[in-house]
N, C-alpha and C positions, 0 to 999 in steps of 0.2 A: 528396393533400397531398404536396408535394415537400420532403422532410425529408432532409438529408444527415447520415447516421450517421458518416461519416468524420470530421467536425469534432468530434463527440461522443467518438469513440474517441481521437482525438489529444488532446483536452482531458483526459480521464480518465487517459490514459497519462502525460502530463506531470505531473499531480497525484500519481499514484501513485509515479512516479519520484522526484519531490521528497520525498515522505514517506519513501520508502525510504532515501534518502540522509540525511534528517534523523534517521531511526532509527539509521543507522550512526554519525552524529555523537554522538547521545545515549549509544549503547552504548560508543563509545570514550572518551567523557568519564567514564563510570563504571567504567573499568579493564578492560573486556572487549577482546579482540583483534578488530579490524575492519580489513578491507582495502578499498580504494577500488573495485577492479574485480571482486572475487569474493567469495564467502561471503555472498550476500544472505540466503539462507534461514537460515544460521547466526546472522545478526543479529537475525532475527525470533525465533529460539529464545532468544537472549541477552536480548532485551527481555522476553520472557516470564519468565524467570528474574529479571530485574531488578524486574519488577512483583511477583513473589512474595516477594522478599527486602525490598522497600522497607517501612520502618516509618512513615515520615511519610505521613499520610493524604492531604494535599494533593498531594504529589508522586506518590504512588501513583495518585491519581485522574487526574492529568494524563497519566501514562504509560499508563494504561488507555484513556483517551480517544484518545491517539495510536494505539494498537494498534487500537481499533475503527474509527477513521477510516481507517487503512490497509487493514484488512480490507474495509470497505464500498467504498472507492474501487477496490480490486483487483477486488471482485465486479462493480461497475458497469463497469469497464474490460472485463472478460471478457464480460459480458452484452451490452454495446453492440457489441462486436466481433462476437459471434455473431449479433446482431440485424441487423447491417449486411449479412450474407450471406443471411438468411432471404427477403427479397423476390426475390433473384436465383434462389433454388432453385425457387420456385413460379411463376415467370413462364414462360409457354409461348411 
């Protein structure tokens, strides 16, 4: 089966990058400091604290779903990147 993992890696990388900048937007809209080109992991921590502080159940659920989608997409990006190199390691 000829399957090109590069396209999968690029797709997930674009999606996770879009989610990351959407998280930056959400965090900044809720009063946290967020910069465009640095502090990405700090924004994830701020989103966690925003989820913990949120009192409205609907908004809290949306923020949790955003966080879950980010983690799942990040995992899929890293996994597909690693999987794209596995066939080249075992080919003789």
